[in-house]
C-alpha positions as CSV (number, residue, x, y, z in Angstrom):
1,X,0.0,0.0,0.0
2,X,1.3,3.5,-0.9
3,X,2.5,5.6,2.0
4,X,2.5,9.4,1.8
5,X,4.2,12.1,3.9
6,X,1.8,14.8,5.0
7,X,3.3,18.1,6.0
8,X,1.2,20.6,8.0
9,X,2.4,24.2,8.5
10,X,1.3,25.4,11.9
11,X,1.4,29.2,11.4
12,X,1.1,30.2,15.1
13,X,3.3,27.5,16.5
14,X,6.1,28.1,14.0
15,X,6.4,24.4,13.3
16,X,5.7,21.9,10.5
17,X,4.1,18.6,11.6
18,X,5.1,15.5,9.6
19,X,2.6,12.6,9.5
20,X,2.4,9.3,7.6
21,X,-0.8,8.7,5.6
22,X,-1.3,5.0,4.8
23,X,-4.4,2.8,4.8
24,X,-6.7,5.7,5.3
25,X,-5.1,6.6,8.6
26,X,-2.7,9.4,9.8
27,X,0.2,8.6,12.1
28,X,2.5,11.3,13.6
29,X,6.2,11.1,12.6
30,X,7.9,14.4,13.6
31,X,7.4,17.9,14.8
32,X,9.8,20.3,13.0
33,X,10.5,23.6,14.7
34,X,11.1,26.3,12.1
35,X,11.4,29.1,14.6
36,X,9.1,31.6,12.8
37,X,5.4,32.1,12.1
38,X,3.5,32.3,8.8
39,X,4.3,29.4,6.5
40,X,2.6,28.9,3.3
41,X,4.1,25.8,1.7
42,X,5.1,24.6,-1.7
43,X,6.4,21.0,-2.2
44,X,8.8,19.8,-4.9
45,X,7.9,16.1,-4.4
46,X,10.3,14.7,-7.0
47,X,13.3,16.6,-5.4
48,X,12.3,16.1,-1.7
49,X,12.3,19.9,-1.1
50,X,9.8,22.1,0.8
51,X,9.5,25.8,0.4
52,X,8.1,27.7,3.5
53,X,7.3,31.4,3.8
54,X,7.9,32.9,7.2
55,X,7.6,36.3,8.9
56,X,9.7,38.3,11.3
57,X,11.9,38.4,9.2
58,X,10.3,37.8,5.8
59,X,11.9,34.8,4.3
60,X,11.4,31.9,2.0
61,X,13.1,28.9,3.6
62,X,14.1,25.8,1.6
63,X,14.0,22.6,3.5
64,X,15.2,19.1,2.6
65,X,12.9,16.3,3.5
66,X,13.9,13.0,5.1
67,X,11.1,10.8,3.7
68,X,11.6,8.1,6.3
69,X,11.4,10.2,9.4
70,X,9.6,13.4,8.3
71,X,12.5,15.5,9.6
72,X,13.2,18.8,7.7
73,X,16.6,20.4,7.4
74,X,17.0,24.0,6.2
75,X,19.4,24.3,3.3
76,X,18.8,27.8,2.1
77,X,16.9,31.0,3.0
78,X,16.0,34.0,0.8
79,X,15.1,37.4,2.3
80,X,12.1,38.8,0.5
81,X,10.5,42.3,0.2
82,X,7.0,41.4,1.7
83,X,5.1,39.2,4.1
84,X,4.6,35.9,2.2
85,X,1.0,34.4,2.2
86,X,1.2,32.1,-0.8
87,X,3.8,30.1,-2.7
88,X,3.3,28.4,-6.1
89,X,5.8,26.0,-7.6
90,X,5.9,25.3,-11.4
91,X,5.3,21.7,-12.6
92,X,9.0,21.2,-13.5
93,X,10.2,22.6,-10.1
94,X,12.2,25.4,-11.7
95,X,10.1,28.4,-10.7
96,X,8.6,29.6,-7.5
97,X,6.1,32.5,-7.3
98,X,5.4,34.3,-4.0
99,X,2.4,36.5,-3.2
100,X,2.4,39.0,-0.4
101,X,-1.1,40.1,0.8
102,X,-0.1,42.7,3.3
103,X,2.6,44.3,1.1
104,X,0.8,44.0,-2.2
105,X,3.5,42.4,-4.3
106,X,4.4,39.3,-6.2
107,X,7.9,37.9,-6.9
108,X,9.2,35.2,-9.2
109,X,12.3,33.1,-8.2
110,X,14.3,30.6,-10.2
111,X,14.9,27.4,-8.3
112,X,18.5,26.2,-8.9
113,X,19.6,22.6,-9.0
114,X,20.7,22.7,-5.4
115,X,17.5,24.3,-4.2
116,X,18.9,27.8,-3.9
117,X,16.4,30.6,-4.9
118,X,17.3,33.4,-7.2
119,X,14.9,36.3,-7.6
120,X,14.3,37.1,-11.3
121,X,13.1,40.6,-12.4
122,X,11.3,43.2,-10.3
123,X,8.3,42.5,-8.0
124,X,4.9,43.1,-9.5
125,X,2.3,45.1,-7.5
126,X,-1.4,45.1,-6.8
127,X,-3.3,45.6,-3.6
128,X,-3.6,42.6,-1.4
129,X,-2.3,39.9,-3.7
130,X,-3.5,36.6,-2.2
131,X,-2.2,33.8,-4.4
132,X,-0.4,32.8,-7.5
133,X,-0.4,30.0,-10.1
134,X,2.1,29.0,-12.8
135,X,0.9,27.2,-15.9
136,X,2.1,23.6,-16.5
137,X,4.2,24.7,-19.5
138,X,5.7,27.6,-17.4
139,X,4.6,30.0,-20.1
140,X,2.4,32.2,-17.8
141,X,2.0,33.1,-14.2
142,X,-1.2,34.6,-12.7
143,X,-1.8,36.5,-9.4
144,X,-5.2,37.4,-7.8
145,X,-5.7,40.7,-6.1
146,X,-8.4,40.5,-3.4
147,X,-8.6,44.3,-3.0
148,X,-8.5,45.2,-6.6
149,X,-10.9,42.4,-7.8
150,X,-8.8,41.1,-10.6
151,X,-6.6,38.4,-11.9
152,X,-3.3,39.7,-13.2
153,X,-1.5,37.7,-16.0
154,X,2.2,37.6,-16.8
155,X,4.5,36.0,-19.3
156,X,7.2,34.1,-17.4
157,X,10.5,35.2,-18.9
158,X,13.7,33.5,-17.8
159,X,15.6,36.8,-17.9
160,X,13.1,39.6,-17.2
161,X,10.8,37.7,-14.8
162,X,7.2,38.6,-14.9
163,X,6.2,40.5,-18.0
164,X,2.6,41.8,-18.1
165,X,0.2,40.3,-20.6
166,X,-1.9,42.4,-23.0
167,X,-4.3,43.1,-21.3
168,X,-2.4,43.0,-18.1
169,X,-5.4,42.0,-15.9
170,X,-8.9,40.5,-16.1
171,X,-11.6,41.8,-13.8
172,X,-13.5,39.8,-11.2
173,X,-16.9,41.0,-10.1
174,X,-16.7,44.2,-8.0
175,X,-16.5,43.5,-4.3
176,X,-16.2,39.7,-4.7
177,X,-12.7,39.4,-3.2
178,X,-11.0,36.8,-5.4
179,X,-8.7,34.7,-3.2
180,X,-7.2,31.5,-4.6
181,X,-7.0,29.9,-8.0
182,X,-6.6,26.5,-9.6
183,X,-6.3,25.3,-13.2
184,X,-7.9,22.2,-14.7
185,X,-5.7,19.5,-16.3
186,X,-6.1,21.0,-19.8
187,X,-5.0,24.5,-18.5
188,X,-7.9,26.1,-20.4
189,X,-10.1,26.6,-17.4
190,X,-9.1,28.7,-14.4
191,X,-11.2,28.5,-11.2
192,X,-11.1,31.3,-8.6
193,X,-12.9,31.3,-5.3
194,X,-14.1,34.6,-3.7
195,X,-13.6,35.4,-0.1
196,X,-16.5,38.0,0.1
197,X,-19.2,37.0,-2.2
198,X,-19.1,33.2,-1.8
199,X,-18.7,32.2,-5.5
200,X,-16.6,30.2,-7.9
201,X,-15.5,32.3,-10.9
202,X,-14.6,30.3,-14.0
203,X,-12.3,31.9,-16.5
204,X,-11.6,30.5,-20.0
205,X,-7.9,30.7,-20.8
206,X,-6.3,30.9,-24.2
207,X,-3.1,28.9,-23.8
208,X,-0.9,30.7,-26.2
209,X,-1.6,34.4,-25.4
210,X,-2.6,33.7,-21.8
211,X,-5.8,35.8,-22.2
212,X,-8.6,35.2,-19.7
213,X,-12.3,35.6,-20.1
214,X,-14.8,35.4,-17.2
215,X,-17.5,33.0,-18.4
216,X,-19.3,31.9,-15.2
217,X,-19.9,32.8,-11.6
218,X,-21.6,30.1,-9.4
219,X,-22.5,30.4,-5.7
220,X,-20.5,28.0,-3.5
221,X,-21.8,28.9,0.0
222,X,-25.4,27.5,-0.1
223,X,-28.0,27.9,2.7
224,X,-25.7,29.3,5.4
225,X,-27.5,32.6,5.9
226,X,-24.3,34.6,5.7
227,X,-24.0,38.2,4.4
228,X,-21.8,39.5,1.6
229,X,-18.5,40.5,3.2
230,X,-16.2,43.4,2.5
231,X,-12.6,44.5,3.1
232,X,-11.9,45.3,6.8
233,X,-15.0,43.6,8.2
234,X,-14.9,40.9,10.9
235,X,-16.9,38.0,9.4
236,X,-17.1,36.2,12.7
237,X,-18.8,39.1,14.5
238,X,-21.1,40.0,11.6
239,X,-21.8,36.5,10.3
240,X,-20.4,37.2,6.8
241,X,-19.0,35.0,4.1
242,X,-15.3,34.1,4.6
243,X,-14.1,31.9,1.8
244,X,-10.7,30.3,2.1
245,X,-9.6,27.6,-0.3
246,X,-10.7,25.6,-3.3
247,X,-9.4,22.3,-4.8
248,X,-10.3,20.0,-7.7
249,X,-10.8,16.2,-7.1
250,X,-8.1,14.1,-8.7
251,X,-10.2,13.3,-11.8
252,X,-11.1,17.0,-12.1
253,X,-14.8,16.3,-12.1
254,X,-15.6,17.9,-8.8
255,X,-14.6,21.2,-7.2
256,X,-14.4,21.7,-3.4
257,X,-14.6,25.1,-1.7
258,X,-14.1,25.9,2.0
259,X,-15.9,28.6,4.0
260,X,-14.7,29.5,7.5
261,X,-17.6,31.3,9.2
262,X,-19.9,28.3,8.7
263,X,-17.0,25.8,8.9
264,X,-18.2,24.0,5.7
265,X,-16.8,22.5,2.5
266,X,-19.0,22.6,-0.5
267,X,-18.8,20.1,-3.4
268,X,-19.8,21.1,-7.0
269,X,-19.7,19.0,-10.2
270,X,-17.4,20.1,-13.0
271,X,-18.7,19.2,-16.5
272,X,-16.6,18.0,-19.5
273,X,-16.7,21.5,-20.9
274,X,-15.3,22.9,-17.6
275,X,-18.5,24.4,-16.4
276,X,-19.3,24.3,-12.6
277,X,-22.7,23.1,-11.5
278,X,-24.8,23.9,-8.5
279,X,-23.6,22.5,-5.1
280,X,-24.4,18.8,-4.5
281,X,-23.3,18.8,-0.9
282,X,-22.2,21.2,1.9
283,X,-20.5,19.4,4.8
284,X,-19.6,20.6,8.3
285,X,-15.9,20.3,9.0
286,X,-13.6,21.3,11.8
287,X,-13.8,24.9,12.9
288,X,-12.5,27.6,10.6
289,X,-11.0,25.5,7.8
290,X,-8.1,27.4,6.2
291,X,-6.1,25.2,3.9
292,X,-7.1,21.7,2.7
293,X,-5.7,19.1,0.3
294,X,-7.1,16.4,-1.9
295,X,-5.2,13.1,-1.3
296,X,-4.4,10.6,-4.1
297,X,-7.3,8.4,-3.0
298,X,-9.7,11.5,-3.1
299,X,-10.0,11.8,0.6
300,X,-9.6,15.3,2.0
301,X,-7.3,16.7,4.7
302,X,-8.6,19.9,6.3
303,X,-6.6,22.3,8.5
304,X,-8.6,24.0,11.3
305,X,-7.0,27.3,12.2
306,X,-8.6,27.5,15.6
307,X,-8.5,23.9,17.0
308,X,-4.8,22.9,16.2
309,X,-6.1,19.8,14.4
310,X,-6.5,18.5,10.9
311,X,-9.4,16.4,9.8
312,X,-9.4,13.4,7.4
313,X,-12.6,13.1,5.5
314,X,-14.1,10.6,3.0
315,X,-16.5,11.9,0.3
316,X,-19.6,10.0,-0.8
317,X,-20.9,10.0,-4.4
318,X,-22.4,13.5,-3.9
319,X,-19.2,14.9,-2.3
320,X,-20.7,14.9,1.2
321,X,-17.8,14.5,3.7
322,X,-17.6,12.0,6.6
323,X,-15.0,12.6,9.3
324,X,-12.6,9.6,9.6
325,X,-10.0,11.0,11.9
326,X,-9.2,14.2,13.7
327,X,-5.4,14.5,14.4
328,X,-3.8,17.0,16.7
329,X,-1.0,19.1,15.2
330,X,0.5,22.5,16.2
331,X,-1.3,25.8,16.8
332,X,-2.8,27.6,13.8
333,X,-2.5,25.0,11.0
334,X,-2.9,26.8,7.7
335,X,-1.3,24.8,4.9
336,X,-0.9,21.2,3.9
337,X,1.7,19.6,1.6
338,X,2.1,16.1,0.4
339,X,4.8,13.9,-1.1
340,X,5.3,10.1,-1.4
341,X,7.5,8.5,1.2
342,X,9.3,6.4,-1.4
343,X,11.7,8.2,-3.7
344,X,10.8,8.9,-7.3
345,X,12.5,6.3,-9.5
346,X,11.1,6.3,-13.1
347,X,12.6,9.1,-15.2
348,X,10.3,9.0,-18.2
349,X,6.5,9.5,-17.8
350,X,4.9,12.9,-17.5
351,X,3.0,13.9,-14.4
352,X,0.9,17.1,-14.4
353,X,1.3,18.8,-11.0
354,X,-1.8,20.7,-9.9
355,X,-1.2,24.1,-8.3
356,X,0.5,24.1,-5.0
357,X,1.5,20.4,-5.6
358,X,-1.2,19.0,-3.4
359,X,-1.9,16.1,-5.6
360,X,-0.8,14.7,-9.0
361,X,-2.6,13.8,-12.2
362,X,-1.3,10.9,-14.3
363,X,-0.4,11.3,-17.9
364,X,-3.4,9.3,-19.1
365,X,-5.7,11.9,-17.6
366,X,-4.1,14.8,-19.6
367,X,-5.4,15.4,-23.1
368,X,-3.2,14.4,-26.0
369,X,-2.7,17.9,-27.4
370,X,-1.9,19.3,-24.0
371,X,0.4,16.5,-23.2
372,X,2.4,17.0,-26.4
373,X,2.6,20.7,-25.8
374,X,3.9,20.5,-22.2
375,X,6.3,17.7,-22.9
376,X,7.8,19.8,-25.7
377,X,8.0,22.8,-23.4
378,X,9.6,20.9,-20.6
379,X,12.1,19.2,-22.9
380,X,11.8,15.9,-21.1
381,X,12.6,17.4,-17.7
382,X,9.5,16.1,-15.9
383,X,9.5,12.9,-13.9
384,X,6.9,10.5,-12.6
385,X,6.1,8.8,-9.4
386,X,7.6,5.3,-9.5
């Protein structure tokens, strides 16, 4: 049976918990003291590297993983110009994008062979940038601005860094508060959840130019009786929408969205054309779900900001979640990373990493045209799980 290493970033504790996931159970392995708070994560599974953003001071730390014990060893640190809230790694592991919400900037770094980070180009700026995503072919990089209600698009240039597309940004509905984003396997559909309005926004993407077109907006917080939120409001006091994260199921046919005030995760079907349907289930989960991950067997791991626990959930045919295990971790868990405990051995097949490297999509689930395009762009650099 496959065994996976689960890494949970505990933002308040300043630690990263390592657990084994095997046989639908979690088992604690190690508690890694990082010594600083914050900690969005990105995982380079094939290289056994973890990138962690920390505050006071602002750094991106590069950590080597011992797959057997879960122990992390810092091998590099890069001072950065803003408080990191989100890290996105490219599919080939060569590029890392950082978004700083509080300081309104985004930065691109090259990941060298030894894991050292080298900033490329100047930072880009929009108010309250919340997340980033790099396309599988590393052609484009996108950032979402919660305050400016937009998705900004950039050409990823090896020498100049982030070069604005034409047009440089695509609007989100005014006051919606776009937060996180995820591509489908074809890279032609971009899904964005909104923190304030409780919606999934679907953008159609042209893969050569990178242009986006908003084609759908579908509610993803059904029947909770929450009001439309706004910048600066306290959603807990006013009972307002407080969206946090979204993920696709491994087959790409279901979209999950988390909302913190009601402590729920909503499931919505995704059609063959990329369209998002009405919610089929809305499940109570541990309090204030921040980050969550979809496991290779389609179970969900959910981080509860306020209870210092993560929950393991199994979905039924409708996407309704059943709690299997609640596992204590450190204070303020905010992010979950995943990598196989065995090393990656086969150097040939292509694997499409979904954003944030929380799960993997096998080659046979990627369309033939898209497969050929990315394999050509990657020049055979990508590897597969053995």
